[in-house]
Rosetta silent file (secondary structure, phi, psi, omega in degrees, C-alpha in Angstrom):
SEQUENCE: MSSLLRREWQVALRAKGAIINPVAFLLLSTTLFVIAAPDTVSSDAAAGILWTLVLLTQLLALDAMYRRDFDSGVLEQTLVSAQVPFVAVLTRIFMQWLSTGFIMVAVGPALGILLGLPAEATPAIALAMLLGTPALSLLGSIGASVTVGFSRGGVILALLVMPLFLPTLIFGAGLVAAAEAGSSVMPQVYALSLISLVALAIAPFATLAGLKISLEMQ
SCORE:     score description
SCORE:     0.000 S_00000001
   1 L     0.000  -37.403  179.388  -23.119  146.278    1.386 S_00000001
   2 H   -63.146  -40.339  177.901  -25.114  149.415    0.665 S_00000001
   3 H   -66.348  -37.662  177.416  -28.350  147.693    1.726 S_00000001
   4 H   -66.219  -42.421  178.063  -26.694  146.445    4.927 S_00000001
   5 H   -63.784  -38.752  179.078  -25.382  149.918    5.717 S_00000001
   6 H   -65.154  -41.458  178.601  -28.817  151.404    5.090 S_00000001
   7 H   -65.188  -44.967 -179.899  -30.420  148.863    7.413 S_00000001
   8 H   -62.919  -36.831  178.809  -27.836  149.415   10.145 S_00000001
   9 H   -66.407  -41.193  177.852  -28.303  153.157    9.873 S_00000001
  10 H   -64.504  -39.839  177.441  -32.080  152.810   10.249 S_00000001
  11 H   -63.651  -41.989  179.602  -31.604  150.574   13.289 S_00000001
  12 H   -63.604  -37.091  178.616  -29.220  153.110   14.834 S_00000001
  13 H   -68.291  -35.205  178.932  -31.743  155.914   14.296 S_00000001
  14 H   -73.451  -36.227 -179.084  -34.494  153.893   15.985 S_00000001
  15 L  -100.946   69.110 -176.791  -32.286  152.914   18.926 S_00000001
  16 L   -65.093  -26.704 -179.479  -31.018  156.368   19.851 S_00000001
  17 H   -62.259  -31.064  179.341  -30.252  155.211   23.383 S_00000001
  18 H   -65.561  -21.777  177.701  -27.438  153.020   22.078 S_00000001
  19 H   -96.424  -43.714 -174.103  -25.722  156.206   20.881 S_00000001
  20 H   -70.147  -42.757 -174.088  -26.785  158.689   23.550 S_00000001
  21 H   -61.281  -49.959  178.399  -26.086  156.548   26.627 S_00000001
  22 H   -61.522  -40.709 -179.792  -22.354  155.877   25.996 S_00000001
  23 H   -65.802  -41.700  177.959  -21.704  159.490   25.015 S_00000001
  24 H   -63.195  -39.069  178.118  -23.577  160.746   28.076 S_00000001
  25 H   -62.915  -43.027  179.732  -21.573  158.360   30.257 S_00000001
  26 H   -63.084  -44.869 -179.065  -18.286  159.659   28.809 S_00000001
  27 H   -66.728  -45.022 -177.530  -19.245  163.296   29.322 S_00000001
  28 H   -68.303  -41.859 -179.117  -20.623  162.792   32.823 S_00000001
  29 H   -65.024  -38.894  176.965  -17.748  160.611   34.022 S_00000001
  30 H   -64.881  -44.817  179.923  -15.196  163.138   32.778 S_00000001
  31 H   -63.387  -43.908  179.614  -17.078  166.015   34.400 S_00000001
  32 H   -64.410  -37.097  179.122  -17.469  164.169   37.703 S_00000001
  33 H   -64.071  -42.185 -179.897  -13.784  163.278   37.717 S_00000001
  34 H   -67.984  -39.867 -179.435  -12.795  166.909   37.271 S_00000001
  35 H   -68.891  -40.835 -176.010  -15.258  168.093   39.929 S_00000001
  36 H   -72.099  -32.801 -176.868  -14.258  165.422   42.456 S_00000001
  37 L  -135.496   67.009 -175.346  -10.494  165.919   42.043 S_00000001
  38 L   -69.112  -25.840 -174.873   -9.857  169.353   40.565 S_00000001
  39 L  -100.324   -5.098 -175.827   -6.373  169.728   42.050 S_00000001
  40 L  -104.467   -7.735 -179.660   -5.048  166.203   41.484 S_00000001
  41 L   -84.621  103.315  176.702   -5.466  165.925   37.705 S_00000001
  42 L   -91.168  161.869  179.646   -2.057  166.713   36.239 S_00000001
  43 H   -65.701  -28.024  178.697   -1.401  167.051   32.540 S_00000001
  44 H   -68.038  -36.038 -177.958    0.787  163.951   32.695 S_00000001
  45 H   -90.602  -15.049 -173.748   -2.085  161.815   34.005 S_00000001
  46 H   -62.587  -38.710 -179.515   -4.873  163.472   31.985 S_00000001
  47 H   -64.369  -43.213  178.342   -4.149  161.476   28.814 S_00000001
  48 H   -65.919  -38.666  178.089   -4.301  158.180   30.673 S_00000001
  49 H   -64.226  -44.140 -179.725   -7.498  159.197   32.473 S_00000001
  50 H   -60.679  -45.683 -178.867   -9.142  160.210   29.198 S_00000001
  51 H   -68.939  -33.428  176.025   -8.255  156.935   27.498 S_00000001
  52 H   -64.212  -42.170  177.278   -9.432  154.919   30.506 S_00000001
  53 H   -65.971  -35.496  176.555  -12.809  156.640   30.355 S_00000001
  54 H   -63.741  -42.944  178.581  -12.968  155.975   26.611 S_00000001
  55 H   -62.540  -43.362  178.676  -12.335  152.265   27.213 S_00000001
  56 H   -64.764  -37.411  177.249  -15.060  152.111   29.880 S_00000001
  57 H   -65.084  -40.548  178.298  -17.464  153.901   27.542 S_00000001
  58 H   -64.116  -38.438  176.991  -16.708  151.425   24.780 S_00000001
  59 H   -61.946  -39.669  178.390  -17.421  148.538   27.150 S_00000001
  60 H   -62.249  -36.087 -177.759  -20.808  150.071   27.938 S_00000001
  61 H   -81.471  -26.043 -173.209  -21.668  150.224   24.238 S_00000001
  62 H   -71.696  -30.417 -174.164  -20.377  146.764   23.299 S_00000001
  63 L   -60.610  -32.467 -178.818  -22.812  144.750   25.409 S_00000001
  64 L   -95.984   11.199 -173.528  -25.758  145.723   23.181 S_00000001
  65 L   -62.214  -43.033 -179.694  -23.857  145.349   19.914 S_00000001
  66 L  -120.592   -5.413 -169.757  -25.508  142.067   18.874 S_00000001
  67 H   -64.896  -41.689 -177.450  -27.936  141.393   21.730 S_00000001
  68 H   -62.446  -46.465  179.011  -31.038  142.993   20.220 S_00000001
  69 H   -69.830  -31.700  178.178  -30.753  141.079   16.959 S_00000001
  70 H   -66.445  -44.824 -178.118  -29.806  137.894   18.829 S_00000001
  71 H   -68.377  -33.654 -177.905  -32.895  138.003   21.039 S_00000001
  72 H   -87.083   -9.547 -178.414  -35.244  138.753   18.129 S_00000001
  73 L    87.789   -3.017 -179.442  -33.781  136.134   15.781 S_00000001
  74 H   -67.235  -34.463 -178.323  -32.719  138.724   13.229 S_00000001
  75 H   -62.533  -44.364  179.922  -29.060  137.894   13.750 S_00000001
  76 H   -63.876  -42.774  179.510  -29.517  134.256   12.781 S_00000001
  77 H   -65.012  -35.783  179.998  -31.534  135.200    9.700 S_00000001
  78 H   -66.011  -44.757 -178.694  -28.903  137.752    8.681 S_00000001
  79 H   -68.810  -32.156 -179.161  -26.048  135.270    8.899 S_00000001
  80 H   -76.835  -41.211 -174.130  -28.042  132.600    7.038 S_00000001
  81 H   -86.097  -20.334 -178.142  -29.382  134.822    4.269 S_00000001
  82 L   -67.520  133.839  178.353  -26.297  136.974    3.712 S_00000001
  83 L   -65.430  -36.815  177.055  -24.329  135.979    0.637 S_00000001
  84 L  -129.426   94.602 -178.505  -21.124  136.932    2.451 S_00000001
  85 H   -56.863  -30.197  178.492  -21.641  136.799    6.249 S_00000001
  86 H   -57.540  -39.387 -179.275  -18.233  138.401    6.709 S_00000001
  87 H   -67.792  -39.188  178.743  -19.545  141.588    5.082 S_00000001
  88 H   -62.259  -42.338  179.148  -22.594  141.662    7.379 S_00000001
  89 H   -66.809  -44.793 -179.761  -20.368  141.408   10.450 S_00000001
  90 H   -62.648  -36.180  177.825  -17.933  144.030    9.167 S_00000001
  91 H   -64.896  -41.992  177.866  -20.841  146.382    8.460 S_00000001
  92 H   -63.852  -40.830  178.378  -22.130  146.031   12.011 S_00000001
  93 H   -63.297  -41.996  179.451  -18.665  146.744   13.409 S_00000001
  94 H   -62.413  -43.125  179.485  -18.350  149.828   11.220 S_00000001
  95 H   -67.525  -34.636  176.923  -21.706  151.172   12.369 S_00000001
  96 H   -64.177  -42.061  177.204  -20.790  150.504   15.993 S_00000001
  97 H   -65.739  -39.642 -178.168  -17.619  152.541   15.524 S_00000001
  98 H   -63.777  -35.053 -177.327  -19.525  155.281   13.711 S_00000001
  99 H   -86.885  -10.853  179.139  -22.011  155.606   16.582 S_00000001
 100 L  -128.619  -60.805 -175.596  -19.396  155.561   19.361 S_00000001
 101 H   -61.402  -43.267 -179.453  -15.784  155.836   18.212 S_00000001
 102 H   -63.617  -37.544  177.902  -16.375  158.621   15.706 S_00000001
 103 H   -67.242  -37.012  176.669  -18.205  160.642   18.346 S_00000001
 104 H   -63.586  -37.854  176.292  -15.277  160.091   20.716 S_00000001
 105 H   -59.941  -38.694 -176.722  -12.950  161.459   18.033 S_00000001
 106 H   -73.374  -40.525 -174.900  -15.143  164.573   17.851 S_00000001
 107 H   -95.710  -11.417 -177.324  -15.501  165.216   21.594 S_00000001
 108 H   -55.806  -48.118  179.528  -12.103  163.873   22.716 S_00000001
 109 H   -58.616  -40.188  179.210  -10.169  167.147   22.304 S_00000001
 110 H   -65.658  -40.131  178.576  -12.758  169.078   24.346 S_00000001
 111 H   -67.413  -35.237  176.810  -12.670  166.460   27.099 S_00000001
 112 H   -62.030  -42.707  177.258   -8.859  166.593   27.075 S_00000001
 113 H   -64.668  -38.677  178.084   -8.938  170.344   27.676 S_00000001
 114 H   -62.073  -33.756  179.268  -11.484  169.800   30.443 S_00000001
 115 L   -81.986   -5.762  176.052   -9.073  167.372   32.104 S_00000001
 116 L   110.102    3.480  177.267   -6.256  169.892   31.946 S_00000001
 117 L   -73.662  145.397 -179.820   -4.439  169.034   28.721 S_00000001
 118 L   -68.473  155.805 -179.348   -3.091  172.062   26.805 S_00000001
 119 H   -62.717  -27.433 -179.983   -4.888  173.228   23.689 S_00000001
 120 H   -66.121  -18.770 -178.647   -1.775  172.418   21.648 S_00000001
 121 H   -89.275   -3.510 -176.314   -2.376  168.706   22.367 S_00000001
 122 H   -62.740  -39.513  175.713   -5.876  168.633   20.880 S_00000001
 123 H   -61.995  -36.019  178.202   -4.728  167.517   17.392 S_00000001
 124 H   -67.482  -36.953  177.312   -2.814  164.664   18.998 S_00000001
 125 H   -62.678  -47.580  179.529   -5.891  163.651   21.001 S_00000001
 126 H   -62.116  -41.058  179.335   -8.037  163.566   17.856 S_00000001
 127 H   -64.823  -43.538  179.375   -5.351  161.624   15.973 S_00000001
 128 H   -62.440  -42.737  177.917   -4.965  159.095   18.789 S_00000001
 129 H   -64.360  -41.318 -178.242   -8.741  158.585   18.966 S_00000001
 130 H   -64.385  -37.495 -179.130   -9.015  158.270   15.196 S_00000001
 131 H   -84.419  -29.149 -173.272   -6.319  155.588   15.052 S_00000001
 132 H   -93.904  -35.154 -176.344   -7.201  153.772   18.274 S_00000001
 133 H   -64.536  -32.100  174.438  -10.990  153.630   18.486 S_00000001
 134 H   -59.533  -36.880  177.609  -11.379  151.347   15.408 S_00000001
 135 H   -64.711  -36.030  178.355   -9.274  148.747   17.211 S_00000001
 136 H   -64.335  -42.718  178.846  -11.573  149.028   20.242 S_00000001
 137 H   -67.663  -42.032 -178.215  -14.658  148.366   18.119 S_00000001
 138 H   -67.250  -49.691 -178.818  -13.022  145.514   16.198 S_00000001
 139 H   -70.845  -36.613  177.311  -11.531  143.735   19.206 S_00000001
 140 H   -65.630  -29.039  177.976  -14.579  144.431   21.347 S_00000001
 141 H   -62.157  -32.276  178.638  -16.767  142.840   18.697 S_00000001
 142 H   -63.926  -48.329  178.420  -15.044  139.509   19.358 S_00000001
 143 H   -64.496  -38.426  179.222  -15.984  139.597   23.037 S_00000001
 144 H   -64.366  -35.347  179.926  -19.513  140.793   22.252 S_00000001
 145 H   -70.318  -34.521 -178.808  -20.060  137.871   19.865 S_00000001
 146 H   -74.963  -35.251 -174.496  -18.936  135.296   22.429 S_00000001
 147 H   -98.535    3.728 -175.495  -21.021  136.690   25.302 S_00000001
 148 L   -64.058  -27.189 -179.510  -24.170  137.634   23.370 S_00000001
 149 L   -83.585   -5.681 -179.349  -25.924  134.447   24.475 S_00000001
 150 L   -87.961  138.979 -179.816  -25.331  135.088   28.182 S_00000001
 151 L   -68.346  -33.419  177.435  -28.101  136.770   30.160 S_00000001
 152 L  -126.687   69.776 -173.987  -25.547  138.722   32.214 S_00000001
 153 L   -91.779    1.806 -175.976  -22.601  138.884   29.874 S_00000001
 154 H   -63.159  -43.658 -179.166  -21.380  142.381   30.744 S_00000001
 155 H   -68.242  -43.320  179.016  -18.860  141.291   33.370 S_00000001
 156 H   -63.660  -39.374  177.409  -17.591  138.410   31.245 S_00000001
 157 H   -59.548  -44.240  179.162  -17.312  140.748   28.271 S_00000001
 158 H   -62.049  -41.947  179.896  -15.162  143.144   30.306 S_00000001
 159 H   -65.450  -32.358 -178.329  -12.883  140.321   31.431 S_00000001
 160 H   -75.674  -43.249 -169.670  -12.458  139.125   27.846 S_00000001
 161 H   -95.023  -20.299 -179.250  -11.744  142.393   26.083 S_00000001
 162 H   -56.345  -46.058  176.738   -9.874  144.414   28.719 S_00000001
 163 H   -61.555  -31.807  178.412   -6.557  142.600   28.050 S_00000001
 164 H   -72.441  -26.141 -178.797   -7.066  143.194   24.320 S_00000001
 165 H   -81.433  -18.716 -171.947   -7.649  146.906   24.931 S_00000001
 166 H   -58.822  -45.364  178.486   -4.478  147.482   26.951 S_00000001
 167 H   -58.880  -39.036  177.612   -2.059  148.044   23.997 S_00000001
 168 H   -64.488  -41.357  177.337   -4.424  150.650   22.542 S_00000001
 169 H   -60.511  -45.672 -176.134   -4.663  152.348   25.934 S_00000001
 170 H   -64.840  -50.584 -176.414   -0.883  152.421   26.352 S_00000001
 171 H   -75.175  -30.410  176.648   -0.010  153.755   22.917 S_00000001
 172 H   -65.371  -47.484  176.971   -3.004  156.113   22.757 S_00000001
 173 H   -66.475  -35.713  178.627   -2.069  157.788   26.021 S_00000001
 174 H   -65.054  -35.121  178.980    1.592  157.712   24.984 S_00000001
 175 H   -63.834  -45.731 -179.906    0.833  159.555   21.753 S_00000001
 176 H   -65.208  -42.071  179.979   -0.875  162.397   23.611 S_00000001
 177 H   -64.379  -39.044  179.051    1.900  162.556   26.212 S_00000001
 178 H   -65.975  -41.453  178.187    4.583  162.657   23.503 S_00000001
 179 H   -64.116  -38.501  179.100    2.808  165.471   21.674 S_00000001
 180 H   -66.343  -34.255 -179.975    2.490  167.422   24.913 S_00000001
 181 H   -83.095   -5.798 -179.356    6.218  166.979   25.612 S_00000001
 182 L    82.668   13.362  179.407    7.159  168.060   22.101 S_00000001
 183 L   -89.024  172.116  177.738    8.557  164.644   21.161 S_00000001
 184 L   -71.415  135.435  179.692    7.938  162.694   17.988 S_00000001
 185 L  -100.119    1.188 -174.361    4.570  160.909   17.935 S_00000001
 186 H   -63.387  -37.853  176.513    5.377  158.671   14.974 S_00000001
 187 H   -58.117  -43.012  178.540    6.247  155.547   17.032 S_00000001
 188 H   -69.209  -35.734  177.217    2.831  155.700   18.700 S_00000001
 189 H   -62.340  -45.860  178.584    1.134  156.469   15.381 S_00000001
 190 H   -63.144  -40.864 -178.043    2.727  153.400   13.785 S_00000001
 191 H   -65.859  -46.065  179.783    1.819  151.228   16.776 S_00000001
 192 H   -65.192  -39.322  178.304   -1.848  152.305   16.849 S_00000001
 193 H   -64.033  -41.765  178.984   -2.125  151.901   13.076 S_00000001
 194 H   -64.352  -42.704  178.917   -0.637  148.419   13.276 S_00000001
 195 H   -60.759  -44.661 -179.636   -3.002  147.397   16.084 S_00000001
 196 H   -66.661  -39.142  179.472   -6.037  148.594   14.117 S_00000001
 197 H   -67.510  -42.320  177.075   -4.884  146.889   10.914 S_00000001
 198 H   -63.744  -41.524  177.826   -4.228  143.575   12.680 S_00000001
 199 H   -63.124  -38.482  178.132   -7.612  143.853   14.385 S_00000001
 200 H   -64.083  -34.300 -179.261   -9.246  144.526   11.008 S_00000001
 201 H   -76.280  -27.609 -172.785   -7.650  141.384    9.581 S_00000001
 202 H  -105.497  -43.357 -167.667   -8.635  139.135   12.484 S_00000001
 203 H   -60.131  -44.502 -178.564  -11.697  140.500   14.268 S_00000001
 204 H   -60.017  -40.267  179.159  -14.433  140.040   11.605 S_00000001
 205 H   -70.103  -41.089  177.441  -13.615  136.349   11.153 S_00000001
 206 H   -66.132  -37.458  177.480  -13.280  135.754   14.901 S_00000001
 207 H   -64.570  -43.750  178.495  -16.561  137.603   15.475 S_00000001
 208 H   -60.321  -42.528  177.634  -18.334  135.496   12.858 S_00000001
 209 H   -64.643  -41.006  178.547  -17.069  132.324   14.509 S_00000001
 210 H   -64.504  -38.969  177.752  -18.166  133.598   17.939 S_00000001
 211 H   -65.749  -40.502  178.882  -21.657  134.427   16.678 S_00000001
 212 H   -64.456  -39.660  178.149  -22.058  130.991   15.144 S_00000001
 213 H   -64.987  -42.885  179.392  -21.010  129.355   18.420 S_00000001
 214 H   -64.449  -37.552  177.795  -23.462  131.518   20.373 S_00000001
 215 H   -69.094  -36.845  177.563  -26.289  130.648   17.986 S_00000001
 216 H   -67.825  -30.279 -179.701  -25.540  126.958   18.238 S_00000001
 217 L   -84.388   -5.370 -176.704  -25.636  127.149   22.026 S_00000001
 218 L   -66.212    0.000    0.000  -28.984  128.959   22.012 S_00000001
């Protein structure tokens, strides 16, 4: 696992665009939304807007999750040579989250304030991102594995994973709204934790099966 993590880290450093582009999209889309509608963004809607932009940013990053290795043949060699292919897939998912989800956790509170959320809600924003973004990477990996063999798989990927993202969107925005209203956030915390744990139990195996199907269809 350490060698796989080292390799994934080196790949991420070489492909800086895979990290910079989604983050730039999130920052620019949030800024443009605030500039275009400065008087219509209420604190009640800000949490939902923030999470919607996070979901769109994750979709932008997922399309390239396996495509580079698939096109070069590295993906097939990795799955064949790995002693435990499940570990190789899980490592890739972790690195994808580290390069996108972790950054969203870091910048989410600032973007929430930019959208009009009170400063008191920033810990709730960070907590919601920390609990919810792993589920986005795990569930999105399933769609990315199925569509990696398609030349224009971005639209199909969005259609596949958007329904899977909806529970995370609902409970993530609900957590921030509950914290802003002074209510208990524990129901949303439990729900997001459960979604991420279920995704962790299912997604790596489903992703591995999807990659094998895509390689067979190549």
